[in-house]
Every structure is written in C-alpha cells, then in structure tokens.
C-alpha positions in Angstrom: 27.8 3.4 -40.4 28.5 2.0 -37.0 30.0 5.3 -35.8 27.0 7.2 -37.1 24.6 4.9 -35.5 26.4 5.0 -32.2 26.8 8.8 -32.3 23.5 9.9 -33.8 21.3 6.9 -33.5 19.9 4.6 -36.3 16.8 6.8 -36.9 18.7 10.1 -37.3 18.2 11.7 -40.7 22.0 12.2 -41.1 22.6 8.5 -40.3 20.2 7.6 -43.0 21.6 10.1 -45.4 24.9 8.3 -45.0 23.1 5.0 -45.8 21.7 6.6 -48.9 25.2 7.8 -50.0 26.7 4.4 -49.4 23.8 2.8 -51.3 24.6 4.9 -54.3 28.2 3.8 -54.2 27.2 0.1 -54.0 24.7 0.2 -57.0 27.2 -1.1 -59.4 28.3 -4.6 -58.4 26.7 -4.8 -55.0 23.0 -4.3 -55.7 21.7 -6.4 -52.9 23.6 -4.4 -50.3 22.6 -1.2 -52.0 18.9 -2.3 -51.8 19.2 -3.1 -48.1 20.8 0.3 -47.3 18.4 2.1 -49.5 15.3 0.5 -48.0 16.5 1.3 -44.5 17.2 4.9 -45.3 13.9 5.2 -47.2 11.9 3.9 -44.2 13.6 6.2 -41.8 13.4 9.3 -44.0 9.8 8.7 -44.9 8.9 8.3 -41.2 11.0 11.2 -39.9 11.0 13.7 -42.8 7.9 12.8 -44.8 7.2 11.6 -48.2 7.9 14.9 -50.0 11.3 15.7 -48.5 14.2 15.7 -51.0 16.1 13.2 -48.9 13.2 10.8 -48.8 12.8 11.1 -52.6 16.6 10.5 -53.0 16.3 7.3 -50.9 13.3 6.1 -52.9 15.2 6.8 -56.1 18.3 4.8 -55.1 16.1 2.0 -53.8 14.3 1.8 -57.1 17.6 1.8 -58.9 18.8 -1.1 -56.8 15.5 -3.0 -57.6 16.1 -2.3 -61.3 19.7 -3.7 -61.0 18.3 -6.8 -59.4 15.8 -7.3 -62.3 12.8 -6.3 -60.1 11.6 -3.6 -62.5 7.9 -3.8 -61.6 8.7 -3.1 -58.0 11.0 -0.3 -59.0 8.3 1.3 -61.1 5.7 1.0 -58.4 8.2 2.6 -55.9 8.9 5.5 -58.2 5.2 6.0 -58.8 4.5 6.0 -55.0 7.0 8.8 -54.5 6.2 10.8 -57.6 9.6 10.2 -59.2 10.0 10.4 -63.0 13.8 10.1 -63.4 15.9 7.2 -62.4 19.0 7.4 -60.1 22.1 8.7 -61.8 25.0 6.3 -61.5 
C-alpha cells in the first residue's frame, strides 16, 4: 500500500482498488483491519468515481461484510441499502 500511495497518491482509484482487494483478504480473521481499509476505499471511490460505479459498490460490499463480521449487522444493512446492494460479499 505504501508503494501505491507514494506512486499514485492516496486518492487514486487504483490505490483504493488495492485497498479493497486487501480488505477482502483480511475479512476472515482480521475484520477490524478489513473494515478500516474498506471504509477508506469506499470514501475515495464514492468521491472520485461516484456511488454507482462498480468499484464503489465493491468497496461498500466489503465494508458491509467487515461490519457483519464485527457483529455490527444493522450498520452493514444500512450501508448495503445506501448503495443498493442486495448480495453480501463472497468470501
């Protein structure tokens, strides 16, 4: 992540796509870290690409999955509703 941030910048869509991918890997066993990365990617993707972009929706999906894993199911449900997601993140 440090190399991506240094090379592309922290707001670049590809930097945040890497955050999303890392977040997916961390869902099992490292949910807190997955949530942090997912939220960061989601914020940047929403701002830079818009709410309806597939990468934004992916970031919302993985963030909701991390919230579920942490027992924060109501927050996960609200996030999925906000982004029009019906299916949870595949693990």
